[in-house]
Backbone as CSV, one residue per row, in Angstrom:
resi,resn,N_x,N_y,N_z,CA_x,CA_y,CA_z,C_x,C_y,C_z
1,MET,-18.181,-7.612,-3.687,-17.504,-6.351,-3.319,-17.284,-6.141,-1.837
2,ALA,-16.277,-5.330,-1.449,-15.950,-5.135,-0.127,-16.323,-3.717,0.378
3,ASP,-17.525,-3.282,-0.055,-17.849,-1.902,0.226,-17.811,-1.596,1.762
4,GLY,-17.154,-0.570,2.121,-17.034,-0.143,3.478,-15.864,-0.789,4.317
5,LEU,-15.267,-1.819,3.684,-14.147,-2.477,4.446,-12.836,-1.714,4.177
6,LYS,-12.048,-1.764,5.206,-10.764,-1.001,5.207,-9.542,-1.863,5.306
7,VAL,-8.521,-1.543,4.706,-7.216,-2.311,4.838,-6.080,-1.290,5.108
8,ALA,-5.194,-1.694,5.940,-3.965,-0.769,6.186,-2.834,-1.505,5.684
9,CYS,-1.906,-0.850,4.900,-0.648,-1.393,4.491,0.418,-0.664,5.187
10,ILE,1.218,-1.379,5.915,2.303,-0.830,6.654,3.615,-1.025,5.835
11,LEU,4.214,0.048,5.490,5.421,-0.077,4.568,6.602,0.707,5.189
12,GLY,7.810,0.044,4.943,9.042,0.749,5.280,9.779,1.097,4.051
13,ASP,10.732,2.023,4.103,11.534,2.430,2.960,12.227,1.147,2.337
14,ASP,12.354,1.217,1.088,12.949,0.178,0.188,12.080,-1.254,0.225
15,PHE,10.796,-1.045,0.405,9.850,-2.199,0.262,9.955,-2.696,-1.162
16,GLU,9.578,-3.912,-1.397,9.520,-4.549,-2.748,8.328,-4.043,-3.513
17,ASP,8.562,-3.239,-4.578,7.453,-2.631,-5.279,6.386,-3.522,-5.673
18,SER,6.709,-4.586,-6.313,5.579,-5.500,-6.854,4.886,-6.236,-5.670
19,GLU,5.554,-6.474,-4.589,4.806,-7.054,-3.410,3.831,-6.208,-2.750
20,PHE,3.932,-4.850,-3.023,2.903,-3.905,-2.605,1.877,-3.688,-3.657
21,ARG,2.284,-3.347,-4.905,1.474,-2.949,-5.962,0.382,-3.994,-6.309
22,LYS,0.733,-5.304,-6.505,-0.207,-6.331,-6.929,-1.291,-6.536,-5.924
23,PRO,-1.021,-6.751,-4.688,-2.157,-6.844,-3.601,-3.011,-5.498,-3.589
24,TYR,-2.319,-4.345,-3.630,-2.987,-3.108,-3.578,-3.962,-2.947,-4.656
25,ASP,-3.611,-3.278,-5.907,-4.540,-3.094,-7.041,-5.660,-4.072,-6.880
26,ALA,-5.385,-5.298,-6.486,-6.405,-6.367,-6.376,-7.394,-5.950,-5.255
27,LEU,-6.926,-5.387,-4.143,-7.799,-4.909,-3.074,-8.700,-3.779,-3.501
28,LYS,-8.086,-2.762,-4.236,-8.814,-1.569,-4.726,-9.865,-2.076,-5.716
29,LYS,-9.617,-3.015,-6.579,-10.496,-3.543,-7.607,-11.704,-4.102,-6.922
30,GLU,-11.591,-4.681,-5.721,-12.679,-5.348,-4.941,-13.452,-4.336,-4.137
31,GLY,-12.925,-3.061,-4.109,-13.687,-2.022,-3.433,-13.281,-1.703,-2.052
32,TYR,-12.087,-2.190,-1.570,-11.538,-1.962,-0.268,-11.015,-0.502,-0.233
33,SER,-11.097,0.136,0.938,-10.454,1.482,1.146,-9.191,1.139,1.808
34,ILE,-8.054,1.671,1.240,-6.690,1.315,1.582,-5.928,2.553,2.160
35,THR,-5.441,2.342,3.322,-4.625,3.420,3.992,-3.128,2.962,4.089
36,ILE,-2.264,3.740,3.600,-0.800,3.388,3.675,-0.230,4.013,4.946
37,ILE,0.520,3.277,5.653,1.072,3.597,6.947,2.586,3.402,6.846
38,GLY,3.284,4.442,7.103,4.792,4.406,7.166,5.236,4.391,8.594
39,ALA,6.578,4.165,8.721,7.168,4.128,10.098,7.097,5.415,10.861
40,GLN,7.049,6.512,10.116,7.116,7.788,10.725,6.093,8.758,10.026
41,ALA,5.245,9.428,10.800,4.191,10.293,10.227,4.857,11.322,9.287
42,GLY,4.281,11.465,8.069,4.844,12.491,7.123,5.897,12.111,6.318
43,GLN,6.632,10.990,6.686,7.743,10.582,5.923,7.386,9.990,4.595
44,GLU,8.142,10.400,3.534,7.875,9.849,2.241,8.733,8.660,2.060
45,ILE,8.076,7.532,1.602,8.937,6.261,1.417,8.832,5.884,-0.010
46,SER,9.742,5.077,-0.442,9.699,4.622,-1.862,10.184,3.076,-1.927
47,GLY,9.787,2.448,-2.950,10.163,1.107,-3.146,11.599,0.962,-3.625
48,LYS,12.122,-0.288,-3.594,13.583,-0.576,-3.952,13.840,-0.194,-5.399
49,LYS,12.849,-0.371,-6.275,12.967,-0.168,-7.710,12.410,1.335,-8.003
50,GLY,11.923,2.018,-7.145,11.579,3.406,-7.322,10.282,3.495,-8.234
51,GLN,9.523,2.416,-8.339,8.287,2.418,-9.072,7.104,2.851,-8.287
52,GLU,7.165,2.738,-7.044,6.102,3.105,-6.104,6.516,4.150,-5.089
């Protein structure tokens, strides 16, 4: 387990949904704390397919 470890995911608008979701789920399962960072504070972003 990765208790106490942190990961930052830097995403821009129209990112590939599965290229974010699969690693995100795997890291969460291992116990990492994940922070999502966008290009601009407070900006809502979405994936190309609109799934994320």
